[in-house]
SERO-4910 file (N, C-alpha, C, O; in steps of 0.05 Angstrom, whole numbers):
BEGIN
 pado doro    nc1    nc2    nc3   cac1   cac2   cac3    cc1    cc2    cc3    oc1    oc2    oc3
  Met    A   1433  -3289    566   1455  -3308    571   1464  -3326    551   1451  -3345    544
  Glu    A   1492  -3318    539   1497  -3330    516   1504  -3361    520   1510  -3370    542
  Asn    A   1502  -3379    493   1505  -3404    491   1529  -3412    498   1546  -3395    502
  Arg    A   1534  -3444    503   1567  -3446    496   1571  -3475    480   1551  -3487    473
  Ile    A   1596  -3486    476   1601  -3507    461   1614  -3527    477   1633  -3518    489
  Glu    A   1610  -3547    481   1619  -3570    499   1632  -3596    476   1617  -3612    464
  Phe    A   1664  -3595    472   1677  -3617    461   1681  -3643    485   1681  -3640    509
  Ser    A   1684  -3667    470   1688  -3686    489   1723  -3681    487   1735  -3666    470
  Lys    A   1734  -3696    507   1759  -3687    520   1784  -3695    493   1806  -3684    493
  Lys    A   1774  -3717    471   1791  -3728    456   1785  -3700    429   1802  -3691    413
  Glu    A   1758  -3691    432   1753  -3673    414   1770  -3650    419   1786  -3641    403
  Ala    A   1766  -3641    442   1784  -3612    450   1806  -3617    443   1815  -3604    424
  Glu    A   1822  -3637    456   1850  -3639    447   1856  -3633    414   1870  -3615    406
  Arg    A   1842  -3652    400   1842  -3649    372   1841  -3620    360   1857  -3611    344
  Phe    A   1825  -3611    368   1814  -3583    363   1843  -3562    370   1853  -3551    351
  Phe    A   1850  -3560    387   1868  -3543    396   1897  -3549    385   1912  -3530    380
  Lys    A   1904  -3571    381   1926  -3583    372   1927  -3572    338   1945  -3558    329
  Glu    A   1908  -3580    324   1903  -3567    299   1904  -3536    299   1921  -3522    287
  Phe    A   1884  -3526    314   1896  -3494    326   1922  -3494    318   1929  -3487    295
  Lys    A   1936  -3499    332   1965  -3495    346   1977  -3489    315   1984  -3468    304
  Glu    A   1976  -3515    306   1993  -3524    280   1981  -3501    253   1995  -3494    235
  His    A   1952  -3492    258   1953  -3474    238   1957  -3445    245   1955  -3427    227
  Lys    A   1961  -3439    269   1979  -3413    276   2004  -3422    272   2018  -3402    266
  Lys    A   2017  -3443    273   2049  -3444    274   2058  -3436    293   2074  -3417    292
  Cys    A   2052  -3446    318   2058  -3442    347   2073  -3464    349   2068  -3486    339
  Ala    A   2098  -3456    366   2112  -3482    372   2101  -3494    398   2104  -3518    403
  Thr    A   2090  -3477    416   2076  -3487    446   2043  -3475    445   2033  -3459    429
  Phe    A   2032  -3490    467   2001  -3483    475   2003  -3452    486   1987  -3434    484
  Lys    A   2032  -3452    500   2025  -3416    518   2026  -3402    492   2006  -3387    490
  Glu    A   2046  -3401    467   2041  -3385    446   2023  -3377    441   2017  -3353    438
  Leu    A   2001  -3407    439   1979  -3398    426   1955  -3389    444   1933  -3380    437
  Ser    A   1964  -3392    470   1944  -3374    491   1948  -3345    482   1930  -3330    479
  Ser    A   1982  -3337    476   1976  -3310    478   1968  -3304    446   1963  -3280    442
  Ile    A   1967  -3318    427   1955  -3307    403   1931  -3306    408   1919  -3288    396
  Leu    A   1911  -3325    429   1884  -3319    424   1877  -3298    451   1854  -3292    452
  Thr    A   1892  -3289    469   1889  -3268    491   1880  -3281    504   1862  -3266    511
  Ile    A   1877  -3306    519   1863  -3322    543   1889  -3334    557   1907  -3346    546
  Pro    A   1885  -3330    576   1905  -3343    602   1909  -3379    596   1893  -3397    593
  Tyr    A   1937  -3379    596   1947  -3412    593   1927  -3426    608   1916  -3445    597
  Gly    A   1922  -3421    631   1907  -3436    649   1881  -3453    639   1875  -3477    639
  Arg    A   1866  -3423    631   1840  -3428    614   1842  -3439    590   1821  -3446    578
  Leu    A   1863  -3441    579   1868  -3453    549   1874  -3482    558   1870  -3500    542
  Arg    A   1883  -3487    583   1887  -3520    589   1858  -3530    597   1851  -3553    593
  Leu    A   1848  -3518    606   1821  -3520    615   1800  -3528    588   1785  -3547    584
  Tyr    A   1805  -3509    576   1782  -3515    548   1795  -3537    536   1779  -3552    525
  Met    A   1822  -3545    536   1838  -3567    522   1829  -3596    532   1822  -3615    518
  His    A   1831  -3597    559   1823  -3618    576   1789  -3623    576   1780  -3643    588
  Ala    A   1774  -3607    565   1742  -3609    564   1738  -3606    594   1724  -3624    604
  Lys    A   1747  -3591    608   1741  -3589    636   1724  -3566    637   1710  -3565    658
  Arg    A   1720  -3541    615   1708  -3520    614   1692  -3519    587   1703  -3526    566
  Thr    A   1672  -3512    586   1653  -3500    563   1662  -3483    554   1669  -3466    570
  Ile    A   1669  -3478    523   1676  -3454    506   1655  -3432    504   1635  -3442    493
  Pro    A   1652  -3408    511   1628  -3389    501   1627  -3389    469   1648  -3386    457
  Leu    A   1601  -3392    456   1592  -3388    433   1610  -3364    420   1627  -3370    403
  Thr    A   1608  -3340    427   1624  -3320    428   1651  -3320    418   1657  -3310    396
  Leu    A   1669  -3331    433   1695  -3335    434   1700  -3357    403   1717  -3354    384
  Met    A   1685  -3371    406   1690  -3383    377   1682  -3373    350   1696  -3377    331
  His    A   1664  -3362    350   1662  -3341    328   1683  -3315    324   1689  -3303    304
  Gln    A   1692  -3310    352   1708  -3298    344   1742  -3308    335   1757  -3294    321
  Trp    A   1747  -3332    344   1763  -3341    331   1764  -3348    304   1783  -3345    289
  Lys    A   1739  -3357    297   1729  -3367    266   1736  -3338    251   1753  -3338    234
  Asn    A   1727  -3321    256   1732  -3292    241   1761  -3284    241   1772  -3283    219
  Asn    A   1774  -3279    260   1798  -3268    266   1822  -3289    258   1843  -3280    248
  Phe    A   1818  -3320    264   1841  -3330    253   1834  -3346    228   1852  -3359    218
  Lys    A   1809  -3348    216   1803  -3369    197   1806  -3398    200   1815  -3414    184
  Phe    A   1793  -3400    227   1797  -3432    237   1763  -3441    247   1753  -3436    269
  Asp    A   1752  -3455    227   1724  -3465    232   1721  -3484    250   1733  -3506    247
  Tyr    A   1704  -3478    274   1702  -3497    294   1681  -3524    287   1682  -3547    296
  Lys    A   1664  -3513    271   1644  -3528    261   1659  -3553    244   1642  -3570    241
  Asn    A   1684  -3562    233   1696  -3585    230   1697  -3603    251   1708  -3625    248
  Phe    A   1687  -3597    275   1695  -3618    301   1668  -3628    303   1650  -3620    289
  Lys    A   1666  -3644    317   1647  -3655    331   1642  -3640    362   1660  -3638    378
  Phe    A   1618  -3630    367   1613  -3609    394   1587  -3611    398   1570  -3616    380
  Gln    A   1583  -3608    420   1550  -3609    429   1542  -3577    443   1554  -3566    462
  Met    A   1522  -3568    429   1522  -3538    438   1502  -3539    463   1484  -3555    462
  Ile    A   1505  -3523    486   1494  -3523    504   1469  -3500    509   1482  -3480    515
  Asp    A   1449  -3494    510   1430  -3472    519   1434  -3471    544   1425  -3488    560
  Thr    A   1449  -3451    549   1451  -3440    577   1429  -3436    596   1429  -3447    618
  Glu    A   1410  -3417    588   1390  -3411    600   1371  -3438    608   1360  -3443    630
  Asn    A   1372  -3453    587   1356  -3485    597   1362  -3496    618   1350  -3502    639
  Phe    A   1396  -3499    605   1415  -3510    628   1409  -3508    658   1402  -3526    673
  Tyr    A   1413  -3472    668   1406  -3464    689   1374  -3474    691   1372  -3489    711
  Lys    A   1363  -3473    684   1331  -3477    690   1329  -3511    697   1316  -3521    715
  Asn    A   1340  -3519    683   1345  -3549    696   1355  -3557    722   1344  -3570    739
  Cys    A   1381  -3545    722   1391  -3544    749   1378  -3534    772   1385  -3540    795
  Gly    A   1356  -3515    766   1335  -3502    786   1319  -3525    789   1317  -3538    810
  Tyr    A   1309  -3529    772   1286  -3550    778   1298  -3580    795   1289  -3591    815
  Lys    A   1316  -3586    783   1330  -3609    806   1338  -3607    830   1335  -3626    845
  Ala    A   1350  -3581    839   1350  -3572    858   1325  -3570    881   1322  -3576    905
  Val    A   1311  -3560    860   1281  -3555    878   1271  -3579    884   1262  -3584    906
  Ser    A   1271  -3597    864   1258  -3626    872   1272  -3638    892   1260  -3653    907
  Leu    A   1301  -3634    898   1318  -3647    916   1305  -3637    950   1300  -3649    971
  Met    A   1304  -3611    941   1294  -3596    970   1265  -3614    974   1263  -3630    993
  Lys    A   1246  -3611    960   1222  -3612    963   1219  -3649    973   1199  -3659    983
  Lys    A   1241  -3662    969   1247  -3693    973   1260  -3690   1003   1258  -3709   1019
  Lys    A   1266  -3678   1006   1282  -3673   1029   1265  -3663   1058   1261  -3676   1079
  Tyr    A   1258  -3634   1050   1249  -3618   1073   1216  -3611   1069   1205  -3594   1084
  Gly    A   1200  -3628   1046   1173  -3625   1042   1165  -3600   1030   1179  -3580   1025
  Lys    A   1134  -3603   1024   1129  -3576    996   1139  -3547   1017   1143  -3525   1007
  Arg    A   1139  -3552   1035   1148  -3519   1048   1171  -3512   1054   1177  -3494   1070
  Trp    A   1191  -3531   1036   1223  -3528   1037   1230  -3503   1041   1243  -3496   1060
  Asn    A   1219  -3485   1020   1231  -3453   1016   1228  -3444   1048   1249  -3442   1060
  Val    A   1206  -3440   1063   1195  -3432   1084   1217  -3446   1108   1233  -3430   1119
  Ile    A   1216  -3470   1115   1243  -3485   1125   1273  -3470   1127   1287  -3464   1147
  Leu    A   1276  -3468   1101   1306  -3464   1099   1305  -3440   1108   1320  -3434   1127
  Gly    A   1287  -3418   1098   1286  -3395   1100   1289  -3384   1134   1307  -3368   1141
  Arg    A   1269  -3394   1151   1268  -3395   1177   1299  -3405   1191   1307  -3397   1213
  Arg    A   1308  -3418   1178   1339  -3430   1186   1363  -3411   1185   1382  -3410   1201
  Gly    A   1358  -3396   1160   1372  -3381   1150   1366  -3351   1172   1383  -3336   1184
  Arg    A   1345  -3350   1171   1339  -3322   1188   1344  -3326   1212   1349  -3304   1221
  Lys    A   1346  -3342   1230   1351  -3348   1250   1383  -3351   1257   1396  -3340   1275
  Ser    A   1392  -3368   1240   1423  -3362   1241   1440  -3333   1237   1462  -3327   1247
  Leu    A   1424  -3317   1219   1430  -3287   1211   1430  -3275   1241   1450  -3269   1254
  Glu    A   1406  -3272   1248   1399  -3257   1268   1419  -3260   1295   1427  -3241   1308
  Lys    A   1425  -3282   1300   1441  -3299   1325   1466  -3284   1316   1475  -3271   1334
  Arg    A   1479  -3283   1295   1503  -3275   1289   1505  -3241   1286   1526  -3229   1292
  Leu    A   1481  -3227   1276   1481  -3197   1275   1478  -3193   1310   1489  -3173   1320
  Asn    A   1467  -3206   1324   1456  -3197   1352   1490  -3195   1368   1500  -3176   1379
  Asn    A   1504  -3228   1363   1533  -3229   1374   1556  -3207   1360   1576  -3201   1372
  Glu    A   1551  -3198   1337   1575  -3179   1323   1562  -3152   1317   1553  -3150   1295
  Pro    A   1561  -3127   1336   1547  -3102   1325   1563  -3085   1304   1554  -3067   1290
  Val    A   1586  -3095   1304   1596  -3081   1280   1588  -3092   1250   1584  -3079   1229
  Leu    A   1586  -3121   1253   1576  -3137   1222   1547  -3128   1221   1539  -3122   1198
  Asn    A   1528  -3125   1243   1503  -3114   1238   1497  -3092   1230   1477  -3088   1216
  Lys    A   1520  -3068   1240   1518  -3049   1228   1531  -3039   1196   1528  -3018   1184
  Lys    A   1542  -3054   1190   1558  -3058   1158   1529  -3073   1142   1521  -3066   1120
  Trp    A   1517  -3094   1159   1492  -3102   1139   1474  -3084   1142   1465  -3079   1120
  Arg    A   1462  -3068   1160   1446  -3054   1160   1444  -3033   1140   1424  -3025   1129
  Lys    A   1473  -3021   1134   1483  -3003   1117   1480  -3013   1091   1465  -3001   1075
  Ser    A   1492  -3032   1086   1487  -3053   1054   1457  -3054   1055   1448  -3049   1033
  Ile    A   1441  -3058   1072   1408  -3060   1066   1400  -3036   1054   1386  -3034   1034
  Glu    A   1410  -3012   1069   1398  -2985   1065   1411  -2973   1040   1398  -2956   1027
  Asn    A   1434  -2980   1032   1449  -2974   1003   1431  -2989    986   1417  -2977    969
  Ser    A   1431  -3010    988   1410  -3023    968   1382  -3024    958   1373  -3032    937
  Leu    A   1370  -3012    982   1339  -2997    975   1340  -2976    961   1326  -2972    941
  Lys    A   1361  -2958    971   1367  -2924    958   1376  -2939    931   1367  -2925    913
  Glu    A   1386  -2953    924   1397  -2957    893   1370  -2963    878   1364  -2955    856
  Lys    A   1356  -2979    894   1330  -2989    874   1313  -2968    871   1305  -2958    850
  Phe    A   1306  -2958    902   1279  -2939    899   1288  -2910    903   1272  -2892    904
  Gly    A   1315  -2906    906   1324  -2868    907   1317  -2865    940   1309  -2883    954
  Asn    A   1323  -2841    947   1321  -2828    971   1297  -2832    985   1297  -2831   1009
  Glu    A   1275  -2838    971   1247  -2834    988   1243  -2866    995   1224  -2874   1008
  Cys    A   1259  -2881    986   1257  -2916    996   1246  -2926   1017   1234  -2947   1016
  Tyr    A   1248  -2913   1039   1229  -2925   1066   1199  -2914   1062   1179  -2923   1073
  Arg    A   1198  -2896   1047   1171  -2880   1038   1154  -2903   1022   1132  -2912   1028
  Ile    A   1172  -2910   1002   1161  -2930    980   1156  -2953    992   1133  -2962    990
  Met    A   1180  -2971   1009   1175  -2986   1018   1147  -2994   1040   1131  -3013   1040
  Gly    A   1149  -2972   1056   1123  -2964   1070   1097  -2970   1064   1080  -2980   1078
  Lys    A   1094  -2959   1035   1070  -2958   1025   1062  -2986   1009   1039  -2991   1005
  Arg    A   1081  -3001   1002   1080  -3029    995   1072  -3045   1013   1054  -3061   1008
  Ser    A   1086  -3044   1038   1074  -3063   1060   1045  -3054   1067   1028  -3072   1067
  Ile    A   1037  -3023   1073   1007  -3024   1076    990  -3037   1053    968  -3045   1058
  Lys    A   1002  -3039   1027    975  -3048   1009    981  -3081   1011    960  -3094   1012
  Thr    A   1001  -3093   1012   1002  -3120   1022    989  -3130   1046    978  -3152   1045
  Leu    A    989  -3119   1066    974  -3123   1095    952  -3121   1090    938  -3140   1094
  Thr    A    940  -3096   1079    911  -3091   1072    897  -3113   1058    877  -3125   1065
  Arg    A    913  -3118   1035    904  -3135   1019    902  -3168   1030    884  -3184   1023
  Lys    A    923  -3173   1046    916  -3196   1054    897  -3205   1086    885  -3226   1091
  Tyr    A    901  -3183   1099    888  -3181   1122    866  -3164   1128    858  -3164   1151
  Gly    A    855  -3148   1110    831  -3132   1105    840  -3104   1116    860  -3101   1130
  Lys    A    823  -3085   1107    826  -3058   1117    827  -3049   1147    841  -3030   1155
  Asn    A    811  -3064   1162    814  -3063   1194    846  -3074   1207    856  -3069   1229
  Tyr    A    857  -3090   1183    879  -3097   1205    897  -3080   1217    905  -3086   1240
  Leu    A    908  -3055   1201    928  -3033   1209    921  -3024   1240    936  -3025   1260
  His    A    885  -3014   1237    875  -2998   1263    879  -3022   1283    889  -3016   1305
  Leu    A    871  -3051   1278    873  -3065   1303    896  -3076   1306    899  -3087   1328
  Arg    A    917  -3076   1289    949  -3078   1308    958  -3057   1317    978  -3057   1332
  Gly    A    945  -3028   1307    954  -3010   1319    942  -3012   1351    958  -3009   1369
  Leu    A    925  -3015   1354    919  -3014   1378    927  -3036   1402    926  -3030   1426
  Glu    A    936  -3061   1390    952  -3085   1403    978  -3074   1407    988  -3080   1428
  Leu    A    990  -3059   1391   1019  -3048   1399   1009  -3024   1420   1021  -3027   1441
  Ser    A    996  -3009   1420    988  -2989   1440    983  -3005   1469    986  -2994   1491
  Lys    A    978  -3026   1468    976  -3042   1495   1003  -3050   1501   1007  -3051   1525
  Gln    A   1020  -3056   1489   1041  -3075   1493   1058  -3056   1503   1070  -3060   1525
  Phe    A   1063  -3028   1485   1090  -3011   1491   1078  -2984   1512   1059  -2970   1505
  Pro    A   1092  -2978   1536   1083  -2948   1548   1081  -2927   1526   1090  -2927   1503
  Lys    A   1068  -2911   1540   1067  -2887   1523   1089  -2872   1526   1086  -2851   1515
  Ser    A   1110  -2874   1537   1134  -2853   1539   1146  -2862   1516   1156  -2843   1504
  Ile    A   1151  -2890   1501   1165  -2899   1483   1164  -2873   1459   1185  -2865   1448
  Ser    A   1146  -2866   1454   1145  -2845   1431   1147  -2815   1441   1147  -2796   1425
  Lys    A   1149  -2810   1469   1169  -2789   1469   1189  -2782   1476   1204  -2801   1469
  Lys    A   1203  -2761   1490   1227  -2754   1499   1227  -2736   1519   1215  -2715   1513
  Phe    A   1238  -2737   1543   1238  -2725   1572   1262  -2708   1574   1285  -2717   1571
  Glu    A   1255  -2683   1580   1284  -2667   1585   1286  -2661   1611   1267  -2651   1624
  Phe    A   1311  -2669   1620   1316  -2660   1651   1348  -2643   1650   1366  -2655   1638
  Asn    A   1352  -2622   1660   1373  -2610   1664   1391  -2607   1634   1414  -2616   1629
  Gly    A   1373  -2593   1618   1381  -2588   1589   1389  -2612   1571   1403  -2609   1551
  Arg    A   1378  -2640   1580   1389  -2657   1563   1361  -2673   1566   1348  -2673   1587
  Tyr    A   1351  -2690   1533   1326  -2707   1532   1341  -2734   1540   1365  -2739   1537
  Phe    A   1322  -2749   1551   1317  -2778   1551   1302  -2793   1547   1280  -2782   1548
  Arg    A   1302  -2813   1541   1281  -2833   1527   1258  -2843   1540   1238  -2852   1527
  Ser    A   1260  -2842   1569   1239  -2851   1591   1233  -2838   1614   1249  -2820   1619
  Ile    A   1216  -2840   1631   1215  -2832   1663   1233  -2849   1674   1246  -2837   1691
  Lys    A   1237  -2873   1671   1260  -2882   1688   1282  -2878   1685   1297  -2883   1703
  Glu    A   1293  -2866   1658   1326  -2854   1656   1324  -2828   1662   1346  -2817   1659
  Ile    A   1303  -2809   1669   1302  -2788   1679   1312  -2791   1713   1330  -2779   1726
  Glu    A   1294  -2812   1720   1298  -2814   1753   1329  -2826   1757   1339  -2819   1778
  Val    A   1345  -2842   1742   1370  -2842   1743   1386  -2822   1740   1403  -2819   1758
  Ala    A   1384  -2802   1716   1390  -2779   1716   1393  -2760   1741   1414  -2749   1745
  Gln    A   1374  -2757   1755   1369  -2741   1776   1380  -2748   1802   1386  -2731   1820
  Ile    A   1382  -2778   1805   1394  -2792   1828   1429  -2787   1823   1447  -2784   1839
  Leu    A   1430  -2788   1802   1462  -2789   1798   1477  -2751   1801   1498  -2741   1809
  Asn    A   1454  -2741   1790   1470  -2712   1786   1466  -2705   1818   1483  -2690   1827
  Lys    A   1444  -2716   1837   1440  -2704   1863   1457  -2711   1879   1464  -2697   1898
  Asn    A   1471  -2738   1873   1506  -2745   1885   1525  -2739   1873   1545  -2752   1877
  Lys    A   1523  -2718   1854   1547  -2704   1840   1559  -2725   1827   1584  -2722   1825
  Met    A   1551  -2742   1818   1564  -2766   1802   1565  -2763   1773   1545  -2771   1761
  Pro    A   1585  -2752   1759   1588  -2749   1730   1584  -2768   1712   1597  -2788   1717
  Phe    A   1567  -2769   1689   1564  -2798   1677   1558  -2788   1640   1546  -2767   1632
  Thr    A   1567  -2803   1628   1561  -2805   1595   1535  -2820   1598   1527  -2834   1616
  Tyr    A   1523  -2809   1568   1494  -2819   1564   1495  -2827   1535   1499  -2813   1515
  Glu    A   1490  -2853   1536   1491  -2866   1509   1522  -2863   1496   1524  -2860   1472
  Gln    A   1537  -2863   1508   1565  -2869   1493   1571  -2896   1478   1567  -2919   1483
  Gln    A   1581  -2885   1463   1588  -2915   1446   1613  -2935   1465   1633  -2927   1476
  Ile    A   1602  -2960   1462   1629  -2986   1484   1626  -3007   1473   1607  -3022   1480
  Leu    A   1646  -3015   1451   1646  -3042   1445   1625  -3046   1429   1612  -3066   1429
  Gly    A   1619  -3018   1409   1596  -3028   1386   1565  -3023   1397   1546  -3020   1382
  Phe    A   1563  -3023   1432   1541  -3019   1440   1537  -2987   1450   1558  -2973   1449
  Phe    A   1510  -2971   1459   1506  -2951   1471   1487  -2961   1498   1462  -2963   1497
  Pro    A   1501  -2966   1519   1488  -2967   1553   1486  -2936   1556   1500  -2918   1546
  Asp    A   1465  -2936   1571   1447  -2911   1580   1459  -2901   1599   1449  -2878   1597
  Phe    A   1473  -2899   1617   1494  -2888   1636   1516  -2905   1641   1518  -2930   1643
  Thr    A   1534  -2885   1643   1563  -2897   1642   1581  -2877   1665   1590  -2854   1661
  Leu    A   1583  -2890   1685   1593  -2868   1705   1624  -2864   1693   1637  -2883   1684
  Ile    A   1634  -2831   1696   1663  -2828   1695   1682  -2837   1711   1704  -2845   1703
  Asp    A   1676  -2837   1734   1694  -2849   1757   1704  -2882   1758   1725  -2891   1769
  Asn    A   1687  -2895   1746   1696  -2922   1745   1683  -2934   1719   1670  -2920   1703
  Lys    A   1689  -2966   1716   1678  -2974   1700   1647  -2992   1701   1645  -3015   1693
  Thr    A   1625  -2974   1713   1598  -2973   1724   1579  -2967   1701   1581  -2946   1690
  Ile    A   1563  -2983   1694   1539  -2980   1673   1511  -2983   1688   1499  -3003   1694
  Ile    A   1506  -2960   1692   1470  -2964   1699   1452  -2966   1668   1451  -2947   1652
  Glu    A   1439  -2993   1663   1424  -2996   1638   1397  -3000   1648   1393  -3019   1664
  Val    A   1373  -2979   1639   1351  -2977   1648   1334  -2988   1623   1335  -2979   1600
  Val    A   1320  -3011   1631   1297  -3025   1610   1272  -3013   1619   1264  -3012   1642
  Gly    A   1255  -3004   1593   1234  -2993   1602   1212  -3002   1592   1191  -2991   1598
  Phe    A   1212  -3022   1573   1188  -3035   1568   1191  -3063   1556   1211  -3069   1544
  Glu    A   1170  -3079   1558   1178  -3115   1553   1164  -3111   1525   1142  -3106   1516
  Trp    A   1193  -3115   1514   1186  -3128   1478   1209  -3145   1473   1231  -3136   1478
  Lys    A   1206  -3167   1463   1224  -3186   1462   1255  -3180   1447   1277  -3188   1454
  Pro    A   1247  -3164   1422   1276  -3160   1414   1292  -3143   1425   1316  -3147   1426
  His    A   1279  -3120   1437   1291  -3106   1452   1308  -3116   1476   1331  -3108   1478
  Ile    A   1297  -3134   1494   1299  -3147   1513   1327  -3175   1502   1347  -3180   1516
  Glu    A   1324  -3183   1486   1345  -3199   1471   1368  -3186   1470   1389  -3194   1481
  Arg    A   1366  -3164   1455   1391  -3138   1453   1399  -3134   1476   1424  -3135   1480
  Thr    A   1387  -3129   1493   1400  -3115   1520   1412  -3137   1535   1432  -3131   1549
  Leu    A   1402  -3160   1536   1416  -3190   1550   1441  -3192   1533   1461  -3198   1547
  Asn    A   1445  -3187   1506   1466  -3195   1489   1493  -3169   1502   1517  -3171   1509
  Lys    A   1471  -3145   1500   1495  -3120   1508   1508  -3127   1536   1532  -3127   1541
  Ile    A   1495  -3131   1548   1508  -3137   1583   1519  -3157   1587   1537  -3157   1604
  Lys    A   1513  -3178   1573   1538  -3207   1575   1564  -3192   1558   1586  -3195   1569
  Lys    A   1562  -3178   1535   1588  -3173   1520   1603  -3153   1540   1627  -3155   1542
  Leu    A   1587  -3131   1558   1593  -3109   1574   1611  -3124   1592   1636  -3121   1593
  Lys    A   1595  -3145   1609   1606  -3159   1631   1637  -3174   1627   1655  -3175   1644
  Glu    A   1634  -3184   1598   1665  -3201   1590   1686  -3182   1595   1706  -3189   1606
  Asn    A   1682  -3161   1587   1705  -3136   1586   1705  -3120   1614   1718  -3099   1617
  Asn    A   1687  -3134   1635   1704  -3123   1661   1679  -3100   1671   1676  -3094   1694
  Tyr    A   1664  -3090   1653   1643  -3069   1667   1629  -3077   1686   1627  -3101   1685
  Ser    A   1616  -3065   1706   1600  -3067   1723   1572  -3061   1716   1566  -3043   1700
  Ile    A   1555  -3076   1726   1530  -3069   1708   1515  -3069   1724   1517  -3084   1743
  Ile    A   1492  -3051   1722   1468  -3042   1744   1441  -3047   1733   1437  -3025   1722
  Ile    A   1423  -3061   1729   1398  -3061   1714   1370  -3041   1729   1360  -3049   1750
  Tyr    A   1364  -3024   1719   1338  -3010   1735   1316  -3010   1717   1314  -2996   1697
  Thr    A   1298  -3029   1730   1272  -3038   1709   1243  -3037   1727   1239  -3025   1748
  Tyr    A   1230  -3050   1714   1205  -3055   1720   1197  -3075   1741   1209  -3092   1728
  Pro    A   1189  -3085   1756   1182  -3109   1773   1173  -3131   1759   1180  -3154   1763
  Asn    A   1157  -3124   1743   1150  -3158   1722   1174  -3156   1699   1171  -3171   1680
  Met    A   1200  -3138   1700   1218  -3151   1678   1237  -3161   1694   1259  -3164   1682
  Ile    A   1236  -3169   1724   1268  -3179   1738   1266  -3202   1724   1289  -3206   1717
  Lys    A   1248  -3226   1711   1248  -3244   1707   1274  -3251   1683   1289  -3271   1685
  Tyr    A   1274  -3232   1664   1290  -3235   1636   1315  -3233   1647   1333  -3244   1634
  Phe    A   1324  -3218   1673   1354  -3218   1675   1366  -3231   1701   1387  -3223   1710
  Arg    A   1353  -3250   1712   1355  -3259   1737   1386  -3277   1733   1405  -3278   1749
  Ser    A   1383  -3290   1708   1415  -3308   1700   1435  -3294   1693   1453  -3309   1685
  Leu    A   1440  -3264   1693   1462  -3249   1688   1477  -3248   1715   1501  -3245   1716
  Lys    A   1464  -3250   1735   1476  -3249   1760   1492  -3213   1765   1516  -3209   1769
  Val    A   1472  -3196   1762   1480  -3175   1766   1462  -3156   1784   1439  -3166   1787
  Pro    A   1464  -3135   1794   1446  -3126   1815   1420  -3115   1794   1424  -3102   1774
  Ile    A   1397  -3122   1801   1370  -3112   1783   1353  -3098   1804   1342  -3112   1821
  Leu    A   1348  -3070   1804   1338  -3056   1820   1313  -3045   1804   1313  -3041   1779
  Thr    A   1292  -3042   1823   1265  -3036   1816   1249  -3007   1828   1227  -3000   1821
  Gln    A   1268  -2992   1849   1254  -2975   1867   1276  -2955   1865   1298  -2963   1858
  Gln    A   1274  -2929   1871   1290  -2909   1868   1303  -2910   1898   1326  -2902   1898
  Lys    A   1293  -2918   1920   1312  -2919   1945   1332  -2941   1939   1356  -2937   1943
  Asp    A   1325  -2961   1930   1352  -2983   1920   1369  -2973   1910   1392  -2975   1920
  Leu    A   1365  -2959   1883   1379  -2944   1871   1400  -2924   1882   1424  -2924   1877
  Ile    A   1387  -2904   1900   1401  -2886   1917   1425  -2901   1931   1449  -2895   1930
  Lys    A   1412  -2926   1949   1432  -2941   1963   1453  -2951   1944   1476  -2951   1954
  Glu    A   1450  -2960   1920   1470  -2968   1906   1490  -2957   1897   1512  -2967   1894
  Val    A   1483  -2931   1890   1498  -2907   1885   1513  -2898   1902   1534  -2885   1897
  Gly    A   1502  -2905   1930   1514  -2888   1948   1542  -2915   1950   1563  -2906   1958
  Tyr    A   1541  -2936   1946   1566  -2954   1955   1583  -2951   1932   1607  -2952   1936
  Ile    A   1574  -2946   1905   1592  -2941   1885   1609  -2909   1897   1634  -2909   1902
  Arg    A   1595  -2887   1900   1605  -2868   1908   1626  -2874   1930   1649  -2866   1927
  Ala    A   1619  -2886   1950   1639  -2894   1975   1668  -2904   1966   1688  -2897   1977
  Lys    A   1666  -2919   1946   1690  -2930   1934   1710  -2922   1929   1726  -2937   1918
***
């Protein structure tokens, strides 16, 4: 980080006035073209509104035989200057938010970012791609494997060797076994038994559908081809997944799609506010599909 020179306003004006006379320039614009810097920047230097890089002053001294040391100036150590600014900023943050200011501001920023990413699927996709590119640039194509190893080391060091085993047991209770499997029906793979049930009912009623077709940046489970009806299957109780599903359904409803939620009885509470049909039994889904077919 290079050092810079700071003149007082009066001294800066004197420096460039004498520089202009030294080069026998009629105007400061002519001087700026000789110095190969924009005229606007020269004006900032001349009125002491911007400090001047030390390397640039050396260059002028060597090329034009005009010594800046004949004028009063202050040398700015840029590295120390930015350090001091950083210390002042930290001091102000501590005064306002307390010792855990970085944690508080980090959480606020994360919540704000998560809210935006949930509401803007295109931005979410760009953000994820940007993160992926950054990781690959830093760690190569094996970035996820390297990051995984680092995370394991950090967690083991922080919580002990048994942490990962205990965490695995905890997660296995939260998630149904079907989440890691794929189920086949009629030559197509689905993510859960619930989705197989929907596919069987639609197939039996001869209602063509597309599976996980992209709509408005989302991938709803079943989209009926005959009309704008979507059947969304919610198969496991995990807060981030439920929040994404809620956001997806709201956006689709705003765009005049009819939504049917097919889930388990214990999941109904999460979707009551949406005012859409929430079904948990096959017989109820068969009836609903029959109504749609009759339209």
